[in-house]
PDB file of the backbone (N, CA, C, O) and the ligand in Angstrom, with CONECT records:
HET     ZN  A 101       1
ATOM      1  N   UNK A   1      13.215  -0.875 -11.608  1.00  0.00           N
ATOM      2  CA  UNK A   1      13.026  -1.063  -9.966  1.00  0.00           C
ATOM      3  C   UNK A   1      11.883  -0.149  -9.580  1.00  0.00           C
ATOM      4  O   UNK A   1      11.813   0.984 -10.055  1.00  0.00           O
ATOM      5  N   UNK A   2      11.031  -0.593  -8.771  1.00  0.00           N
ATOM      6  CA  UNK A   2       9.784  -0.075  -8.202  1.00  0.00           C
ATOM      7  C   UNK A   2      10.197   1.109  -7.514  1.00  0.00           C
ATOM      8  O   UNK A   2      11.151   1.121  -6.736  1.00  0.00           O
ATOM      9  N   UNK A   3       9.360   2.291  -7.839  1.00  0.00           N
ATOM     10  CA  UNK A   3       9.648   3.748  -7.096  1.00  0.00           C
ATOM     11  C   UNK A   3       8.790   3.592  -5.706  1.00  0.00           C
ATOM     12  O   UNK A   3       8.128   2.571  -5.523  1.00  0.00           O
ATOM     13  N   UNK A   4       8.820   4.415  -4.948  1.00  0.00           N
ATOM     14  CA  UNK A   4       8.052   4.461  -3.676  1.00  0.00           C
ATOM     15  C   UNK A   4       6.673   4.806  -4.070  1.00  0.00           C
ATOM     16  O   UNK A   4       5.722   4.280  -3.493  1.00  0.00           O
ATOM     17  N   UNK A   5       6.489   5.775  -5.149  1.00  0.00           N
ATOM     18  CA  UNK A   5       5.261   6.263  -5.959  1.00  0.00           C
ATOM     19  C   UNK A   5       4.512   4.856  -6.444  1.00  0.00           C
ATOM     20  O   UNK A   5       3.318   4.627  -6.247  1.00  0.00           O
ATOM     21  N   UNK A   6       5.293   4.099  -7.010  1.00  0.00           N
ATOM     22  CA  UNK A   6       4.798   2.878  -7.803  1.00  0.00           C
ATOM     23  C   UNK A   6       4.431   1.958  -6.672  1.00  0.00           C
ATOM     24  O   UNK A   6       3.430   1.286  -6.917  1.00  0.00           O
ATOM     25  N   UNK A   7       4.959   1.762  -5.549  1.00  0.00           N
ATOM     26  CA  UNK A   7       4.658   1.012  -4.644  1.00  0.00           C
ATOM     27  C   UNK A   7       3.441   1.238  -3.996  1.00  0.00           C
ATOM     28  O   UNK A   7       2.562   0.409  -3.763  1.00  0.00           O
ATOM     29  N   UNK A   8       3.465   2.599  -3.684  1.00  0.00           N
ATOM     30  CA  UNK A   8       1.961   3.239  -3.091  1.00  0.00           C
ATOM     31  C   UNK A   8       0.834   2.849  -3.903  1.00  0.00           C
ATOM     32  O   UNK A   8      -0.234   2.435  -3.451  1.00  0.00           O
ATOM     33  N   UNK A   9       1.157   3.018  -5.282  1.00  0.00           N
ATOM     34  CA  UNK A   9       0.066   2.832  -6.254  1.00  0.00           C
ATOM     35  C   UNK A   9      -0.538   1.382  -6.099  1.00  0.00           C
ATOM     36  O   UNK A   9      -1.734   1.156  -6.287  1.00  0.00           O
ATOM     37  N   UNK A  10       0.430   0.367  -5.724  1.00  0.00           N
ATOM     38  CA  UNK A  10      -0.008  -1.070  -5.801  1.00  0.00           C
ATOM     39  C   UNK A  10      -0.158  -1.688  -4.448  1.00  0.00           C
ATOM     40  O   UNK A  10      -0.304  -2.897  -4.265  1.00  0.00           O
ATOM     41  N   UNK A  11      -0.109  -0.731  -3.463  1.00  0.00           N
ATOM     42  CA  UNK A  11       0.055  -1.303  -2.051  1.00  0.00           C
ATOM     43  C   UNK A  11      -1.275  -2.065  -1.759  1.00  0.00           C
ATOM     44  O   UNK A  11      -1.272  -3.217  -1.325  1.00  0.00           O
ATOM     45  N   UNK A  12      -2.194  -1.494  -1.971  1.00  0.00           N
ATOM     46  CA  UNK A  12      -3.556  -2.168  -1.246  1.00  0.00           C
ATOM     47  C   UNK A  12      -3.628  -3.428  -2.076  1.00  0.00           C
ATOM     48  O   UNK A  12      -4.012  -4.416  -1.451  1.00  0.00           O
ATOM     49  N   UNK A  13      -3.316  -3.615  -3.461  1.00  0.00           N
ATOM     50  CA  UNK A  13      -3.301  -4.821  -4.041  1.00  0.00           C
ATOM     51  C   UNK A  13      -2.442  -5.966  -3.276  1.00  0.00           C
ATOM     52  O   UNK A  13      -2.773  -7.121  -3.010  1.00  0.00           O
ATOM     53  N   UNK A  14      -1.430  -5.385  -3.052  1.00  0.00           N
ATOM     54  CA  UNK A  14      -0.248  -6.116  -2.378  1.00  0.00           C
ATOM     55  C   UNK A  14      -0.824  -6.917  -1.162  1.00  0.00           C
ATOM     56  O   UNK A  14      -0.676  -8.131  -1.027  1.00  0.00           O
ATOM     57  N   UNK A  15      -1.471  -6.136  -0.327  1.00  0.00           N
ATOM     58  CA  UNK A  15      -1.995  -6.383   0.960  1.00  0.00           C
ATOM     59  C   UNK A  15      -3.158  -7.390   0.743  1.00  0.00           C
ATOM     60  O   UNK A  15      -3.347  -8.352   1.487  1.00  0.00           O
ATOM     61  N   UNK A  16      -3.963  -7.071  -0.398  1.00  0.00           N
ATOM     62  CA  UNK A  16      -4.861  -7.962  -0.427  1.00  0.00           C
ATOM     63  C   UNK A  16      -4.600  -9.252  -1.241  1.00  0.00           C
ATOM     64  O   UNK A  16      -5.429 -10.134  -1.461  1.00  0.00           O
ATOM     65  N   UNK A  17      -3.330  -9.218  -1.644  1.00  0.00           N
ATOM     66  CA  UNK A  17      -2.665 -10.522  -2.254  1.00  0.00           C
ATOM     67  C   UNK A  17      -3.299 -10.739  -3.807  1.00  0.00           C
ATOM     68  O   UNK A  17      -3.488 -11.831  -4.343  1.00  0.00           O
ATOM     69  N   UNK A  18      -3.573  -9.426  -4.378  1.00  0.00           N
ATOM     70  CA  UNK A  18      -4.021  -9.463  -5.502  1.00  0.00           C
ATOM     71  C   UNK A  18      -3.186  -9.105  -6.661  1.00  0.00           C
ATOM     72  O   UNK A  18      -3.671  -8.729  -7.728  1.00  0.00           O
ATOM     73  N   UNK A  19      -1.756  -9.243  -6.409  1.00  0.00           N
ATOM     74  CA  UNK A  19      -0.763  -9.051  -7.454  1.00  0.00           C
ATOM     75  C   UNK A  19      -0.232 -10.038  -8.107  1.00  0.00           C
ATOM     76  O   UNK A  19      -0.199 -11.121  -7.523  1.00  0.00           O
ATOM     77  N   UNK A  20       0.259  -9.956  -9.317  1.00  0.00           N
ATOM     78  CA  UNK A  20       0.866 -11.148  -9.982  1.00  0.00           C
ATOM     79  C   UNK A  20       2.161 -11.386  -9.105  1.00  0.00           C
ATOM     80  O   UNK A  20       2.581 -10.833  -8.089  1.00  0.00           O
ATOM     81  N   UNK A  21       2.622 -12.402  -9.877  1.00  0.00           N
ATOM     82  CA  UNK A  21       3.910 -12.980  -9.149  1.00  0.00           C
ATOM     83  C   UNK A  21       5.226 -11.839  -9.478  1.00  0.00           C
ATOM     84  O   UNK A  21       6.138 -11.619  -8.681  1.00  0.00           O
ATOM     85  N   UNK A  22       5.132 -11.416 -10.361  1.00  0.00           N
ATOM     86  CA  UNK A  22       6.227 -10.474 -10.817  1.00  0.00           C
ATOM     87  C   UNK A  22       6.226  -9.226  -9.968  1.00  0.00           C
ATOM     88  O   UNK A  22       7.223  -8.832  -9.362  1.00  0.00           O
ATOM     89  N   UNK A  23       4.886  -8.542  -9.957  1.00  0.00           N
ATOM     90  CA  UNK A  23       4.842  -7.311  -9.062  1.00  0.00           C
ATOM     91  C   UNK A  23       4.998  -7.593  -7.710  1.00  0.00           C
ATOM     92  O   UNK A  23       5.478  -6.747  -6.955  1.00  0.00           O
ATOM     93  N   UNK A  24       4.608  -8.802  -7.281  1.00  0.00           N
ATOM     94  CA  UNK A  24       4.823  -9.134  -5.840  1.00  0.00           C
ATOM     95  C   UNK A  24       6.232  -9.066  -5.531  1.00  0.00           C
ATOM     96  O   UNK A  24       6.685  -8.516  -4.527  1.00  0.00           O
ATOM     97  N   UNK A  25       6.931  -9.662  -6.456  1.00  0.00           N
ATOM     98  CA  UNK A  25       8.486  -9.909  -6.188  1.00  0.00           C
ATOM     99  C   UNK A  25       9.144  -8.418  -6.147  1.00  0.00           C
ATOM    100  O   UNK A  25      10.065  -8.172  -5.367  1.00  0.00           O
ATOM    101  N   UNK A  26       8.666  -7.538  -6.947  1.00  0.00           N
ATOM    102  CA  UNK A  26       9.217  -6.176  -7.067  1.00  0.00           C
ATOM    103  C   UNK A  26       8.983  -5.494  -5.932  1.00  0.00           C
ATOM    104  O   UNK A  26       9.868  -4.773  -5.470  1.00  0.00           O
ATOM    105  N   UNK A  27       7.634  -5.634  -5.252  1.00  0.00           N
ATOM    106  CA  UNK A  27       7.194  -5.026  -3.875  1.00  0.00           C
ATOM    107  C   UNK A  27       8.199  -5.343  -2.928  1.00  0.00           C
ATOM    108  O   UNK A  27       8.798  -4.467  -2.303  1.00  0.00           O
ATOM    109  N   UNK A  28       8.449  -6.772  -2.769  1.00  0.00           N
ATOM    110  CA  UNK A  28       9.242  -7.308  -1.582  1.00  0.00           C
ATOM    111  C   UNK A  28      10.613  -6.836  -1.765  1.00  0.00           C
ATOM    112  O   UNK A  28      11.231  -6.460  -0.769  1.00  0.00           O
ATOM    113  N   UNK A  29      11.218  -6.808  -3.031  1.00  0.00           N
ATOM    114  CA  UNK A  29      12.544  -6.214  -3.254  1.00  0.00           C
ATOM    115  C   UNK A  29      12.630  -4.632  -2.752  1.00  0.00           C
ATOM    116  O   UNK A  29      13.611  -4.174  -2.165  1.00  0.00           O
ATOM    117  N   UNK A  30      11.550  -3.949  -3.052  1.00  0.00           N
ATOM    118  CA  UNK A  30      11.813  -2.722  -2.599  1.00  0.00           C
ATOM    119  C   UNK A  30      11.614  -2.473  -1.130  1.00  0.00           C
ATOM    120  O   UNK A  30      12.219  -1.591  -0.520  1.00  0.00           O
ATOM    121  N   UNK A  31      10.759  -3.271  -0.602  1.00  0.00           N
ATOM    122  CA  UNK A  31      10.554  -3.298   0.768  1.00  0.00           C
ATOM    123  C   UNK A  31      11.723  -3.544   1.642  1.00  0.00           C
ATOM    124  O   UNK A  31      11.955  -2.943   2.690  1.00  0.00           O
ATOM    125  N   UNK A  32      12.518  -4.592   1.054  1.00  0.00           N
ATOM    126  CA  UNK A  32      13.830  -4.921   1.708  1.00  0.00           C
ATOM    127  C   UNK A  32      14.772  -3.769   1.548  1.00  0.00           C
ATOM    128  O   UNK A  32      15.700  -3.726   2.356  1.00  0.00           O
ATOM    129  N   UNK A  33      14.705  -2.987   0.797  1.00  0.00           N
ATOM    130  CA  UNK A  33      15.707  -1.812   0.653  1.00  0.00           C
ATOM    131  C   UNK A  33      15.059  -0.424   1.358  1.00  0.00           C
ATOM    132  O   UNK A  33      15.763   0.565   1.557  1.00  0.00           O
ATOM    133  N   UNK A  34      13.844  -0.467   1.658  1.00  0.00           N
ATOM    134  CA  UNK A  34      13.177   0.910   1.671  1.00  0.00           C
ATOM    135  C   UNK A  34      12.443   0.882   3.092  1.00  0.00           C
ATOM    136  O   UNK A  34      11.274   0.497   3.053  1.00  0.00           O
ATOM    137  N   UNK A  35      12.886   1.182   4.156  1.00  0.00           N
ATOM    138  CA  UNK A  35      12.435   1.318   5.612  1.00  0.00           C
ATOM    139  C   UNK A  35      11.139   1.986   5.587  1.00  0.00           C
ATOM    140  O   UNK A  35      10.154   1.547   6.181  1.00  0.00           O
ATOM    141  N   UNK A  36      11.153   3.080   4.872  1.00  0.00           N
ATOM    142  CA  UNK A  36       9.893   3.905   4.891  1.00  0.00           C
ATOM    143  C   UNK A  36       8.638   3.140   4.360  1.00  0.00           C
ATOM    144  O   UNK A  36       7.589   3.059   4.999  1.00  0.00           O
ATOM    145  N   UNK A  37       8.848   2.584   3.125  1.00  0.00           N
ATOM    146  CA  UNK A  37       7.716   1.810   2.680  1.00  0.00           C
ATOM    147  C   UNK A  37       7.492   0.768   3.305  1.00  0.00           C
ATOM    148  O   UNK A  37       6.364   0.306   3.135  1.00  0.00           O
ATOM    149  N   UNK A  38       8.378   0.048   4.188  1.00  0.00           N
ATOM    150  CA  UNK A  38       8.275  -1.103   5.057  1.00  0.00           C
ATOM    151  C   UNK A  38       7.102  -0.647   5.885  1.00  0.00           C
ATOM    152  O   UNK A  38       6.021  -1.235   5.910  1.00  0.00           O
ATOM    153  N   UNK A  39       7.431   0.589   6.648  1.00  0.00           N
ATOM    154  CA  UNK A  39       6.555   0.865   7.748  1.00  0.00           C
ATOM    155  C   UNK A  39       5.197   1.317   7.384  1.00  0.00           C
ATOM    156  O   UNK A  39       4.218   1.168   8.116  1.00  0.00           O
ATOM    157  N   UNK A  40       5.178   1.944   6.079  1.00  0.00           N
ATOM    158  CA  UNK A  40       3.906   2.263   5.347  1.00  0.00           C
ATOM    159  C   UNK A  40       3.207   1.120   5.124  1.00  0.00           C
ATOM    160  O   UNK A  40       2.020   1.126   5.448  1.00  0.00           O
ATOM    161  N   UNK A  41       3.663   0.165   4.655  1.00  0.00           N
ATOM    162  CA  UNK A  41       3.105  -1.026   4.384  1.00  0.00           C
ATOM    163  C   UNK A  41       2.296  -1.649   5.500  1.00  0.00           C
ATOM    164  O   UNK A  41       1.126  -2.030   5.456  1.00  0.00           O
ATOM    165  N   UNK A  42       3.087  -1.675   6.434  1.00  0.00           N
ATOM    166  CA  UNK A  42       2.794  -2.202   7.707  1.00  0.00           C
ATOM    167  C   UNK A  42       1.512  -1.412   8.321  1.00  0.00           C
ATOM    168  O   UNK A  42       0.503  -2.070   8.573  1.00  0.00           O
ATOM    169  N   UNK A  43       1.530  -0.294   8.516  1.00  0.00           N
ATOM    170  CA  UNK A  43       0.469   0.526   8.918  1.00  0.00           C
ATOM    171  C   UNK A  43      -0.726   0.407   8.093  1.00  0.00           C
ATOM    172  O   UNK A  43      -1.837   0.302   8.613  1.00  0.00           O
ATOM    173  N   UNK A  44      -0.510   0.422   6.526  1.00  0.00           N
ATOM    174  CA  UNK A  44      -1.596   0.279   5.717  1.00  0.00           C
ATOM    175  C   UNK A  44      -2.312  -1.171   6.157  1.00  0.00           C
ATOM    176  O   UNK A  44      -3.516  -1.333   6.354  1.00  0.00           O
ATOM    177  N   UNK A  45      -1.351  -2.092   6.250  1.00  0.00           N
ATOM    178  CA  UNK A  45      -1.983  -3.427   6.549  1.00  0.00           C
ATOM    179  C   UNK A  45      -2.876  -3.367   7.716  1.00  0.00           C
ATOM    180  O   UNK A  45      -4.054  -3.722   7.669  1.00  0.00           O
ATOM    181  N   UNK A  46      -2.302  -2.918   8.743  1.00  0.00           N
ATOM    182  CA  UNK A  46      -3.193  -2.725  10.039  1.00  0.00           C
ATOM    183  C   UNK A  46      -4.501  -2.185  10.043  1.00  0.00           C
ATOM    184  O   UNK A  46      -5.462  -2.806  10.497  1.00  0.00           O
ATOM    185  N   UNK A  47      -4.587  -0.832   9.462  1.00  0.00           N
ATOM    186  CA  UNK A  47      -5.492  -0.124   9.227  1.00  0.00           C
ATOM    187  C   UNK A  47      -6.652  -0.977   8.283  1.00  0.00           C
ATOM    188  O   UNK A  47      -7.852  -0.982   8.557  1.00  0.00           O
ATOM    189  N   UNK A  48      -6.098  -1.627   7.224  1.00  0.00           N
ATOM    190  CA  UNK A  48      -6.947  -2.430   6.430  1.00  0.00           C
ATOM    191  C   UNK A  48      -7.794  -3.526   7.167  1.00  0.00           C
ATOM    192  O   UNK A  48      -8.998  -3.732   7.015  1.00  0.00           O
ATOM    193  N   UNK A  49      -6.825  -4.263   8.090  1.00  0.00           N
ATOM    194  CA  UNK A  49      -7.252  -5.480   8.711  1.00  0.00           C
ATOM    195  C   UNK A  49      -8.430  -4.912   9.932  1.00  0.00           C
ATOM    196  O   UNK A  49      -9.468  -5.530  10.170  1.00  0.00           O
ATOM    197  N   UNK A  50      -8.090  -3.820  10.522  1.00  0.00           N
ATOM    198  CA  UNK A  50      -9.184  -3.217  11.293  1.00  0.00           C
ATOM    199  C   UNK A  50     -10.421  -3.075  10.861  1.00  0.00           C
ATOM    200  O   UNK A  50     -11.451  -3.508  11.378  1.00  0.00           O
ATOM    201  N   UNK A  51     -10.261  -2.318   9.682  1.00  0.00           N
ATOM    202  CA  UNK A  51     -11.551  -2.084   9.125  1.00  0.00           C
ATOM    203  C   UNK A  51     -12.299  -3.151   8.568  1.00  0.00           C
ATOM    204  O   UNK A  51     -13.515  -3.202   8.754  1.00  0.00           O
ATOM    205  N   UNK A  52     -11.672  -4.049   7.872  1.00  0.00           N
ATOM    206  CA  UNK A  52     -12.396  -5.211   7.686  1.00  0.00           C
ATOM    207  C   UNK A  52     -13.073  -6.108   8.760  1.00  0.00           C
ATOM    208  O   UNK A  52     -14.169  -6.647   8.605  1.00  0.00           O
ATOM    209  N   UNK A  53     -12.326  -6.200   9.814  1.00  0.00           N
ATOM    210  CA  UNK A  53     -12.853  -6.777  10.975  1.00  0.00           C
ATOM    211  C   UNK A  53     -14.049  -5.920  11.348  1.00  0.00           C
ATOM    212  O   UNK A  53     -15.116  -6.502  11.544  1.00  0.00           O
ATOM    213  N   UNK A  54     -13.991  -4.685  11.458  1.00  0.00           N
ATOM    214  CA  UNK A  54     -15.065  -3.902  11.958  1.00  0.00           C
ATOM    215  C   UNK A  54     -16.273  -4.022  11.111  1.00  0.00           C
ATOM    216  O   UNK A  54     -17.334  -4.316  11.661  1.00  0.00           O
ATOM    217  N   UNK A  55     -16.229  -3.833   9.880  1.00  0.00           N
ATOM    218  CA  UNK A  55     -17.456  -4.115   8.964  1.00  0.00           C
ATOM    219  C   UNK A  55     -17.764  -5.527   8.682  1.00  0.00           C
ATOM    220  O   UNK A  55     -18.910  -5.767   8.302  1.00  0.00           O
ATOM    221  N   UNK A  56     -16.952  -6.477   8.802  1.00  0.00           N
ATOM    222  CA  UNK A  56     -17.140  -7.718   8.488  1.00  0.00           C
ATOM    223  C   UNK A  56     -17.134  -7.889   6.932  1.00  0.00           C
ATOM    224  O   UNK A  56     -17.542  -8.946   6.451  1.00  0.00           O
ATOM    225  N   UNK A  57     -16.761  -7.054   6.276  1.00  0.00           N
ATOM    226  CA  UNK A  57     -16.530  -7.348   4.692  1.00  0.00           C
ATOM    227  C   UNK A  57     -15.455  -6.425   4.060  1.00  0.00           C
ATOM    228  O   UNK A  57     -15.181  -5.323   4.537  1.00  0.00           O
ATOM    229  N   UNK A  58     -14.851  -6.956   2.934  1.00  0.00           N
ATOM    230  CA  UNK A  58     -13.835  -6.152   2.432  1.00  0.00           C
ATOM    231  C   UNK A  58     -14.202  -4.828   2.155  1.00  0.00           C
ATOM    232  O   UNK A  58     -15.390  -4.522   2.064  1.00  0.00           O
ATOM    233  N   UNK A  59     -13.186  -3.911   1.996  1.00  0.00           N
ATOM    234  CA  UNK A  59     -13.450  -2.589   1.708  1.00  0.00           C
ATOM    235  C   UNK A  59     -14.136  -2.411   0.363  1.00  0.00           C
ATOM    236  O   UNK A  59     -14.004  -3.151  -0.612  1.00  0.00           O
ATOM    237  N   UNK A  60     -14.854  -1.370   0.451  1.00  0.00           N
ATOM    238  CA  UNK A  60     -15.426  -1.021  -0.905  1.00  0.00           C
ATOM    239  C   UNK A  60     -14.446  -0.277  -1.807  1.00  0.00           C
ATOM    240  O   UNK A  60     -13.574   0.463  -1.353  1.00  0.00           O
ATOM    241  N   UNK A  61     -14.633  -0.513  -3.127  1.00  0.00           N
ATOM    242  CA  UNK A  61     -13.888   0.106  -4.258  1.00  0.00           C
ATOM    243  C   UNK A  61     -13.689   1.646  -3.933  1.00  0.00           C
ATOM    244  O   UNK A  61     -12.588   2.196  -3.970  1.00  0.00           O
ATOM    245  N   UNK A  62     -14.818   2.246  -3.628  1.00  0.00           N
ATOM    246  CA  UNK A  62     -14.812   3.663  -3.379  1.00  0.00           C
ATOM    247  C   UNK A  62     -13.666   4.058  -2.329  1.00  0.00           C
ATOM    248  O   UNK A  62     -12.784   4.891  -2.541  1.00  0.00           O
ATOM    249  N   UNK A  63     -13.865   3.201  -0.992  1.00  0.00           N
ATOM    250  CA  UNK A  63     -13.009   3.730  -0.012  1.00  0.00           C
ATOM    251  C   UNK A  63     -11.450   3.195  -0.182  1.00  0.00           C
ATOM    252  O   UNK A  63     -10.515   3.737   0.407  1.00  0.00           O
ATOM    253  N   UNK A  64     -11.311   2.174  -0.976  1.00  0.00           N
ATOM    254  CA  UNK A  64      -9.932   1.732  -1.291  1.00  0.00           C
ATOM    255  C   UNK A  64      -9.242   2.928  -2.245  1.00  0.00           C
ATOM    256  O   UNK A  64      -8.114   3.395  -2.091  1.00  0.00           O
ATOM    257  N   UNK A  65     -10.030   3.224  -3.069  1.00  0.00           N
ATOM    258  CA  UNK A  65      -9.424   4.397  -3.884  1.00  0.00           C
ATOM    259  C   UNK A  65      -9.252   5.722  -3.006  1.00  0.00           C
ATOM    260  O   UNK A  65      -8.362   6.513  -3.317  1.00  0.00           O
ATOM    261  N   UNK A  66      -9.999   5.954  -2.030  1.00  0.00           N
ATOM    262  CA  UNK A  66      -9.773   7.090  -1.241  1.00  0.00           C
ATOM    263  C   UNK A  66      -8.375   6.968  -0.523  1.00  0.00           C
ATOM    264  O   UNK A  66      -7.458   7.789  -0.495  1.00  0.00           O
ATOM    265  N   UNK A  67      -8.457   5.805   0.008  1.00  0.00           N
ATOM    266  CA  UNK A  67      -6.988   5.434   0.661  1.00  0.00           C
ATOM    267  C   UNK A  67      -5.869   5.673  -0.204  1.00  0.00           C
ATOM    268  O   UNK A  67      -4.928   6.360   0.192  1.00  0.00           O
ATOM    269  N   UNK A  68      -5.893   5.070  -1.568  1.00  0.00           N
ATOM    270  CA  UNK A  68      -4.771   5.155  -2.441  1.00  0.00           C
ATOM    271  C   UNK A  68      -4.501   6.591  -2.812  1.00  0.00           C
ATOM    272  O   UNK A  68      -3.371   6.866  -3.216  1.00  0.00           O
ATOM    273  N   UNK A  69      -5.491   7.617  -2.713  1.00  0.00           N
ATOM    274  CA  UNK A  69      -5.234   9.171  -3.016  1.00  0.00           C
ATOM    275  C   UNK A  69      -4.479   9.643  -1.648  1.00  0.00           C
ATOM    276  O   UNK A  69      -3.607  10.510  -1.692  1.00  0.00           O
ATOM    277  N   UNK A  70      -4.834   9.076  -0.549  1.00  0.00           N
ATOM    278  CA  UNK A  70      -4.153   9.679   0.714  1.00  0.00           C
ATOM    279  C   UNK A  70      -2.846   9.252   0.753  1.00  0.00           C
ATOM    280  O   UNK A  70      -1.984  10.007   1.200  1.00  0.00           O
ATOM    281  N   UNK A  71      -2.511   7.916   0.264  1.00  0.00           N
ATOM    282  CA  UNK A  71      -1.258   7.443   0.093  1.00  0.00           C
ATOM    283  C   UNK A  71      -0.334   8.292  -0.815  1.00  0.00           C
ATOM    284  O   UNK A  71       0.758   8.807  -0.576  1.00  0.00           O
ATOM    285  N   UNK A  72      -1.010   8.284  -1.796  1.00  0.00           N
ATOM    286  CA  UNK A  72      -0.020   9.374  -3.019  1.00  0.00           C
ATOM    287  C   UNK A  72       0.504  10.567  -2.452  1.00  0.00           C
ATOM    288  O   UNK A  72       1.681  10.919  -2.530  1.00  0.00           O
ATOM    289  N   UNK A  73      -0.695  11.361  -1.702  1.00  0.00           N
ATOM    290  CA  UNK A  73      -0.545  12.542  -1.330  1.00  0.00           C
ATOM    291  C   UNK A  73       0.696  12.609  -0.144  1.00  0.00           C
ATOM    292  O   UNK A  73       1.614  13.428  -0.150  1.00  0.00           O
ATOM    293  N   UNK A  74       0.489  11.582   0.824  1.00  0.00           N
ATOM    294  CA  UNK A  74       1.354  11.412   1.784  1.00  0.00           C
ATOM    295  C   UNK A  74       3.018  11.149   1.230  1.00  0.00           C
ATOM    296  O   UNK A  74       3.997  11.697   1.736  1.00  0.00           O
ATOM    297  N   UNK A  75       3.050  10.288   0.206  1.00  0.00           N
ATOM    298  CA  UNK A  75       4.275   9.991  -0.596  1.00  0.00           C
ATOM    299  C   UNK A  75       4.907  11.058  -1.270  1.00  0.00           C
ATOM    300  O   UNK A  75       6.129  11.204  -1.303  1.00  0.00           O
ATOM    301  N   UNK A  76       3.947  11.931  -1.900  1.00  0.00           N
ATOM    302  CA  UNK A  76       4.476  13.238  -2.498  1.00  0.00           C
ATOM    303  C   UNK A  76       4.980  14.148  -1.774  1.00  0.00           C
ATOM    304  O   UNK A  76       5.916  14.831  -2.188  1.00  0.00           O
ATOM    305  N   UNK A  77       4.394  14.327  -0.454  1.00  0.00           N
ATOM    306  CA  UNK A  77       4.743  15.405   0.407  1.00  0.00           C
ATOM    307  C   UNK A  77       6.231  14.963   0.973  1.00  0.00           C
ATOM    308  O   UNK A  77       7.172  15.748   1.098  1.00  0.00           O
ATOM    309  N   UNK A  78       6.260  13.651   1.270  1.00  0.00           N
ATOM    310  CA  UNK A  78       7.624  13.179   1.803  1.00  0.00           C
ATOM    311  C   UNK A  78       8.597  13.344   0.788  1.00  0.00           C
ATOM    312  O   UNK A  78       9.724  13.709   1.123  1.00  0.00           O
ATOM    313  N   UNK A  79       8.357  13.149  -0.295  1.00  0.00           N
ATOM    314  CA  UNK A  79       9.444  13.056  -1.347  1.00  0.00           C
ATOM    315  C   UNK A  79       9.904  14.458  -1.825  1.00  0.00           C
ATOM    316  O   UNK A  79      11.052  14.680  -2.211  1.00  0.00           O
ATOM    317  N   UNK A  80       8.856  15.445  -1.766  1.00  0.00           N
ATOM    318  CA  UNK A  80       9.118  16.930  -2.121  1.00  0.00           C
ATOM    319  C   UNK A  80       9.955  17.621  -1.255  1.00  0.00           C
ATOM    320  O   UNK A  80      10.610  18.615  -1.571  1.00  0.00           O
ATOM    321  N   UNK A  81       9.931  17.089  -0.154  1.00  0.00           N
ATOM    322  CA  UNK A  81      10.650  18.039   1.040  1.00  0.00           C
ATOM    323  C   UNK A  81      12.138  18.018   1.134  1.00  0.00           C
ATOM    324  O   UNK A  81      12.712  18.694   1.988  1.00  0.00           O
TER     325      UNK A  81
HETATM  326 ZN    ZN A 101      10.166   3.233  -0.761  1.00  0.00          ZN2+
END
């Protein structure tokens, strides 16, 4: 079963639809059971779409990685509390 951390790690690939079938399934199963990750994915999707529309091109690798780091930090904070 995918953890919240594991989900955060592959969330941007999930949004870009770049996950394999197995990973996508486990993300969906996790989202069904975890409202926190569901709203997390939703807000990530929204900000990704806004950014792409704004720049007219997909996010750069570097920026995607910085988002990943922010996500991991946010999740770590939440879980340690
Ligand atoms: Zn979760």
